[in-house]
C-alpha positions in Angstrom: 19.5 14.9 -18.9 17.2 17.8 -19.5 18.0 20.7 -21.6 19.6 23.4 -19.4 16.9 25.8 -20.5 14.2 23.5 -19.1 16.1 23.1 -15.8 16.3 26.9 -15.6 12.6 27.2 -16.1 12.0 24.6 -13.3 14.2 26.6 -11.0 12.2 29.7 -11.8 8.9 28.0 -10.9 9.8 26.4 -7.6 13.1 28.1 -6.6 16.7 27.0 -7.2 16.9 25.0 -4.0 14.0 22.8 -5.0 15.4 21.4 -8.2 18.0 18.6 -8.2 19.7 17.6 -11.4 23.2 16.2 -10.5 23.6 12.5 -11.0 24.4 11.9 -7.3 21.2 13.7 -6.2 19.0 12.0 -8.9 20.3 8.6 -7.8 18.2 8.7 -4.6 15.0 9.0 -6.6 15.8 6.1 -9.0 14.0 3.4 -6.9 11.3 2.8 -4.4 10.3 0.1 -1.9 10.1 -2.6 -4.6 13.5 -4.3 -4.9 15.2 -4.6 -8.3 13.7 -1.8 -10.2 16.0 1.2 -10.8 15.9 4.0 -13.3 17.5 7.5 -13.0 15.2 10.5 -13.5 16.4 13.5 -15.4 15.5 16.0 -12.7 13.8 16.0 -9.3 11.5 18.9 -8.4 9.8 19.7 -5.1 6.7 21.9 -5.6 5.4 23.9 -2.7 1.9 24.8 -4.0 -0.7 23.6 -6.5 0.1 26.6 -8.8 3.7 25.3 -9.0 2.5 21.8 -9.8 0.4 23.3 -12.6 3.3 25.3 -14.0 5.6 22.2 -13.9 3.0 20.1 -15.6 2.5 22.7 -18.4 6.2 22.8 -19.0 6.5 19.0 -19.1 3.5 18.9 -21.6 5.0 21.6 -23.8 8.4 19.8 -23.9 7.1 16.2 -24.0 8.8 15.3 -20.7 7.6 12.4 -18.6 6.4 13.4 -15.1 6.1 11.2 -12.1 4.6 12.2 -8.8 6.1 10.7 -5.7 5.7 10.9 -1.9 8.0 8.9 0.4 8.2 6.0 -2.2 7.4 3.3 0.3 5.2 1.5 -2.3 6.1 -2.1 -3.1 5.1 -2.4 -6.7 7.7 -0.2 -8.5 5.1 2.5 -9.0 7.4 5.4 -8.4 10.4 4.2 -10.4 10.9 6.7 -13.4 11.4 4.0 -16.0 11.2 6.6 -18.8 13.3 9.2 -17.1 11.8 12.7 -17.0 10.9 14.7 -13.9 10.2 13.2 -10.5 7.7 15.5 -8.8 8.3 15.0 -5.0 5.2 16.2 -3.1 6.6 16.2 0.4 6.9 20.0 0.7 3.1 20.2 0.4 2.6 18.8 3.9 0.1 21.0 5.7 -3.1 19.9 7.4 -5.2 22.7 6.0 -8.5 22.3 8.0 -10.0 20.1 10.7 -13.7 20.5 10.3 -15.3 19.2 13.6 -18.8 19.9 12.5 -18.6 17.9 9.3 -16.1 15.3 10.6 -13.6 16.0 7.8 -10.0 16.9 7.5 -8.4 18.6 4.5 -4.8 17.9 3.8 -2.0 18.4 1.3 -0.6 15.2 -0.2 2.7 15.3 1.7 1.2 14.9 5.2 2.6 11.8 6.9 -0.2 9.3 7.7 0.8 8.8 11.4 1.0 12.6 11.9 -2.5 13.0 10.7 -3.8 10.2 12.9 -2.1 11.7 16.0 -3.6 15.2 15.3 -7.1 14.0 14.8 -7.0 11.6 17.7 -6.1 14.5 20.0 -9.5 15.9 19.1 -11.3 12.7 19.9 -11.6 11.8 16.2 -10.3 8.8 14.2 -8.8 8.3 10.7 -8.8 4.5 10.5 -6.7 3.6 7.3 -3.6 2.0 8.7 -1.0 0.9 6.2 2.1 -0.9 7.4 4.2 2.1 6.4 2.0 4.4 8.5 4.9 6.1 10.3 6.5 7.3 7.0 4.1 7.1 4.1 2.2 10.1 2.9 -1.5 10.6 2.5 -1.1 11.4 -1.1 0.8 8.2 -1.7 -1.9 6.3 0.2 -4.6 7.8 -2.0 -2.6 7.1 -5.2 -2.3 3.4 -4.2 -5.6 3.1 -2.4 -3.6 1.7 0.5 -5.1 -0.7 2.9 -3.6 -1.8 6.2 -4.1 -3.6 9.5 -7.6 -2.1 10.2 -9.0 -2.8 6.8 -11.3 -5.6 7.9 -13.5 -3.4 10.0 -12.9 0.0 8.6 -12.0 -0.4 5.0 -9.2 1.1 3.0 -8.0 4.7 2.1 -10.5 5.1 -0.7 -13.4 4.6 1.7 -12.4 7.8 3.5 -11.6 10.1 0.5 -14.5 12.5 0.0 -13.0 14.9 -2.4 -9.8 15.8 -4.3 -8.0 18.6 -6.0 -5.9 17.4 -8.8 -3.8 18.7 -11.8 -4.5 17.0 -15.1 -1.9 16.2 -17.8 -2.5 19.6 -19.5 -2.0 21.6 -16.3 -5.6 22.3 -15.6 -6.8 22.0 -12.0 -10.0 20.0 -11.2 -11.9 19.5 -7.9 -13.9 16.3 -7.3 -16.4 15.5 -4.6 -16.4 17.5 -1.4 -17.8 17.4 2.1 -21.3 16.3 1.1 -22.3 12.9 2.5 -24.2 12.3 -0.7 -23.1 13.4 -4.1 -23.9 11.7 -7.4 -23.3 14.6 -9.8 -21.8 13.1 -12.8 -19.0 10.5 -13.1 -17.3 9.7 -9.8 -13.9 11.2 -10.6 -12.8 10.9 -7.0 -13.0 7.1 -7.2 -11.3 7.1 -10.6 -8.3 9.0 -9.3 -8.0 7.0 -6.0 -5.7 4.1 -6.8 -4.6 5.4 -10.2 -0.9 5.5 -9.1 -0.2 8.9 -10.6 -1.1 7.9 -14.1 -4.2 10.0 -14.6 -3.6 13.2 -12.6 -1.4 14.7 -9.8 -3.3 14.9 -6.5 -2.7 18.2 -4.7 -5.4 18.4 -2.0 -7.5 15.7 -0.2 -10.7 15.9 1.8 -10.9 12.9 4.2 -13.8 11.6 6.3 -13.3 11.1 10.0 -15.2 9.1 12.6 -15.4 9.2 16.4 -12.4 7.7 18.2 -13.3 4.3 19.7 -13.1 4.5 23.5 -11.4 1.1 24.2 -9.2 -1.4 22.4 -7.8 -4.9 23.1 -5.6 -7.5 21.4 -5.5 -11.3 21.7 -2.7 -13.6 20.4 -3.8 -17.1 19.3 -1.1 -19.8 18.8 -1.3 -22.7 16.4 0.6 -25.8 15.5 -1.0 -26.0 12.1 -1.4 -23.3 9.5 -4.8 -24.7 8.4 -6.2 -24.3 11.9 -5.3 -20.6 11.9 -6.9 -20.0 8.6 -10.0 -21.8 9.6 -10.2 -19.7 12.7 -10.4 -16.7 10.5 -13.2 -18.2 8.5 -15.2 -19.1 11.6 -14.7 -15.7 13.3 -16.2 -13.9 10.2 -18.9 -16.6 9.9 -19.9 -15.8 13.5 -20.8 -12.3 12.3 -17.9 -10.8 14.2 -15.9 -7.9 12.7 -12.6 -7.4 14.5 -10.7 -4.2 13.9 -7.6 -6.3 13.0 -7.2 -10.0 12.2 -3.6 -10.6 11.3 -1.7 -13.8 10.3 2.0 -14.7 10.7 3.5 -18.0 9.7 6.5 -19.6 11.5 9.2 -18.0 9.4 7.7 -14.6 10.0 7.2 -15.2 13.7 10.8 -16.2 14.1 12.1 -13.2 12.2 9.9 -10.8 14.1 10.8 -12.2 17.5 14.5 -12.0 16.7 14.0 -8.4 15.7 11.4 -7.0 18.2 11.7 -9.3 21.2 8.0 -9.2 22.2 7.7 -12.8 23.3 6.2 -14.4 20.2 6.2 -18.2 20.3 8.9 -19.2 17.8 8.0 -22.9 17.9 4.4 -22.1 16.6 3.5 -22.8 13.0 1.3 -19.8 12.9 -0.3 -17.1 15.1 -3.3 -14.8 14.7 -3.4 -11.3 16.2 -7.0 -10.3 16.9 -7.7 -6.7 17.7 -11.0 -5.1 18.6 -12.0 -1.5 19.4 -15.2 0.2 20.4 -17.2 0.4 23.7 -15.4 -1.3 26.5 -18.0 -4.0 27.2 -18.4 -4.9 23.5 -14.6 -5.1 23.1 -14.3 -7.5 26.0 -17.1 -9.6 24.7 -15.8 -9.8 21.2 -12.3 -10.7 22.2 -13.6 -13.4 24.5 -15.9 -14.8 21.7 -13.0 -14.8 19.2 -10.7 -16.5 21.7 -13.3 -19.3 22.2 -13.6 -19.7 18.4 -9.8 -20.0 18.0 -9.6 -22.6 20.8 -12.4 -24.6 19.1 -10.6 -24.4 15.8 -7.3 -25.8 17.2 -5.4 -23.0 18.9 -3.1 -24.4 21.5 -3.5 -21.3 23.5 -4.9 -17.8 23.4 -3.4 -14.9 25.3 -5.4 -11.6 25.8 -3.4 -8.4 26.3 -3.6 -7.1 29.8 -3.6 -3.5 28.6 -3.9 -1.4 25.4 -0.2 -0.8 25.6 0.6 -4.5 25.5 -1.7 -4.9 22.5 0.0 -2.0 20.8 3.4 -3.7 21.3 2.1 -6.8 19.6 0.7 -4.8 16.7 4.0 -2.9 16.4 5.7 -6.2 16.1 3.4 -7.2 13.3 4.2 -3.9 11.6 7.9 -4.9 11.8 7.4 -8.0 9.8 8.9 -6.7 6.6 11.8 -5.0 8.3 12.5 -8.2 10.3 12.5 -10.4 7.3 14.7 -8.0 5.3 17.5 -8.7 7.7 17.8 -12.3 6.6 18.9 -12.2 3.0 20.1 -9.3 0.7 16.7 -9.0 -1.2 13.2 -9.2 0.2 10.3 -9.2 -2.2 7.0 -8.7 -0.4 4.0 -9.5 -2.6 0.3 -9.0 -2.2 -2.5 -11.4 -3.3 -6.1 -11.5 -2.0 -8.7 -14.2 -2.1 -12.2 -14.5 -0.6 -11.8 -15.4 3.1 -13.4 -18.8 2.6 -10.5 -19.7 0.3 -7.7 -18.7 2.7 -6.7 -22.3 3.5 -6.3 -23.1 -0.2 -4.3 -19.9 -0.8 -1.9 -20.7 2.0 -1.4 -24.2 0.6 -0.8 -22.8 -2.9 1.9 -20.4 -1.6 3.6 -23.3 0.2 3.4 -25.5 -2.9 4.8 -22.7 -5.2 7.7 -22.2 -2.8 8.6 -25.9 -2.7 8.1 -26.4 -6.5 10.5 -23.5 -7.4 12.9 -24.1 -4.4 12.6 -20.6 -2.9 12.1 -19.4 0.6 8.7 -17.7 1.1 7.4 -16.5 4.5 3.8 -15.4 4.7 1.9 -12.8 6.8 -0.9 -10.5 6.2 -4.4 -9.3 6.8 -6.1 -12.6 7.1 -9.5 -11.1 7.9 -9.4 -9.5 4.5 -8.1 -12.6 2.7 -5.1 -10.4 1.9 -1.8 -12.3 2.2 1.7 -11.1 1.8 3.9 -13.9 0.6 7.4 -12.6 1.1 10.4 -14.1 -0.7 13.9 -14.0 0.8 16.4 -14.0 -2.0 19.3 -12.2 -3.7 18.6 -10.2 -6.8 22.2 -10.6 -7.9 21.5 -14.3 -8.5 19.7 -14.3 -11.9 19.0 -18.0 -11.8 17.4 -17.8 -8.4 15.5 -14.7 -9.4 14.0 -16.5 -12.3 12.7 -19.2 -9.9 11.3 -16.4 -7.7 9.4 -14.9 -10.5 8.0 -18.3 -11.5 6.9 -18.9 -8.0 5.0 -15.6 -7.8 3.5 -16.2 -11.2 2.1 -19.5 -9.8 0.8 -17.6 -6.7 -1.0 -15.0 -8.7 -2.5 -17.6 -10.9 -3.7 -19.5 -7.9 -5.3 -16.3 -6.4 -7.2 -15.7 -9.7 -8.4 -19.3 -9.8 -9.6 -19.0 -6.3 -11.7 -16.0 -7.2 -9.2 -13.5 -5.8 -7.0 -10.8 -7.3 -3.4 -10.0 -8.0 -3.2 -7.1 -5.6 -5.3 -6.1 -2.6 -3.4 -2.9 -1.6 0.0 -2.6 -3.1 -1.1 -1.6 -6.6 0.0 -2.7 -10.0 2.9 -0.4 -10.8 5.7 -2.3 -12.6 5.5 -5.5 -10.6 2.0 -6.7 -11.5 1.6 -5.4 -15.1 2.1 -8.8 -16.7 -0.8 -10.3 -14.6 -3.4 -7.5 -14.8 -5.2 -8.9 -17.8 -5.7 -12.2 -15.8 -7.9 -10.2 -13.5 -9.7 -7.6 -15.7 -9.7 -9.4 -19.1 -9.1 -7.9 -22.6 -12.1 -5.7 -22.5 -11.1 -4.3 -19.1 -7.6 -3.6 -20.4 -9.1 -1.8 -23.4 -11.3 0.3 -21.2 -8.4 1.3 -18.9 -6.3 2.2 -21.9 -9.1 4.4 -23.3 -9.3 6.3 -19.9 -5.6 6.8 -19.9 -5.5 8.1 -23.5 -8.4 10.4 -22.8 -6.9 12.0 -19.7 -3.2 11.8 -20.7 -3.0 11.7 -24.5 0.8 12.3 -24.5 1.3 9.5 -22.0 3.5 11.7 -19.8 2.0 11.0 -16.3 3.9 8.1 -14.8 4.3 6.3 -18.1 5.0 2.6 -18.2 2.9 1.8 -15.1 -0.2 -0.3 -14.7 -0.7 -0.9 -18.4 2.1 -3.1 -19.8 4.2 -2.3 -22.8 6.4 -5.4 -22.3 7.1 -7.9 -19.6 8.8 -6.0 -16.7 11.9 -7.5 -15.1 13.5 -7.1 -11.7 16.7 -5.5 -12.9 18.3 -2.2 -13.8 16.0 -0.7 -16.4 17.6 2.6 -17.2 20.9 4.3 -16.4 21.9 7.8 -17.4 
């Protein structure tokens, strides 16, 4: 609990209604989308403007209080769990679209804007914001930036960071900085924008974002390819990319995921298939039709037993909505659903799928796999029960094997979910001791008191999926 004097100061900064300090209220901010990590904050504060963020940060720095920025907490790596208590700074009040610049094709937003809301607004103007995380309907732009979120359209269009042109952010001492801007070219000094994108709230608190927009594609189409063997689906992905084709989406679902999604969404997925690919394309109508036809032919040659092309954009949207429901569908099966995130070069996709299957069998756990196959980004998802400590130990061992395999195949431990708490123990596998030292030096330079989202990314000790702090 915070000193009552500090709580009174917080109320004076943001208003009494925007500070929560009862245990019941704080409990809702003790966890995020990653199962098993829970820790009560000492207070929850909702700033309404950058100046209020600065004042809260200065207060926290003066008192030595940890400070954790948070959006909708949909992230899946434990990144918004306040493991050292302190103040959770919820940014959802700062939710304005400040400027839509049609001449420069940019939009300036506050961090609390919901991603889907932004997409709808710019599409009404004939413009397009491509980043498309699975949580698009509820996640915030600020959270997307903090995690450098990817999504279903990453193959063709890239990830959130590819659209961030500039930021306003508050440093650990309360000073405000601006980085980048609307310039297409800008190499003035270190690229602080790229440094803050994906930093998970550990280096600064983002308060304003300038995003790049592109013209809205005039047409879109989706095809569904059905397979009796996982390997044939993975090889189809390799061959589509090798054919110099760049679909807007190229998604993979294994049989367990197909069955769960169909039971949940009832869109007509073939539950007897071992795997399906969802292939989406957008752009000029003739090009879209040609690309989908070419991709369908490649899939058939690679072993697809059938390929169905959506009769309308709406039918394609239903299939993609079903893919977005994968996590929700799987979460209905057992009490705990752990969705992980490993990425390999696309040419190693078959080997990665085999490694996931072998890890699940070796440790006797249930893992369903889906993901952004065109990116080589897979989401092995374990259906388990966090109350069963023995089973959870096997789950952790299975994921350790999966991350090790990803690194050995030239991949990485996370393609879009971030490190947070869940991947700390494996980060050095990817970046090496010198990389870890460089990251620690950056953290110490920008946050010498270690108050901004402490305990994330850089490990202090091996994290565990259990209650880490109460009180």
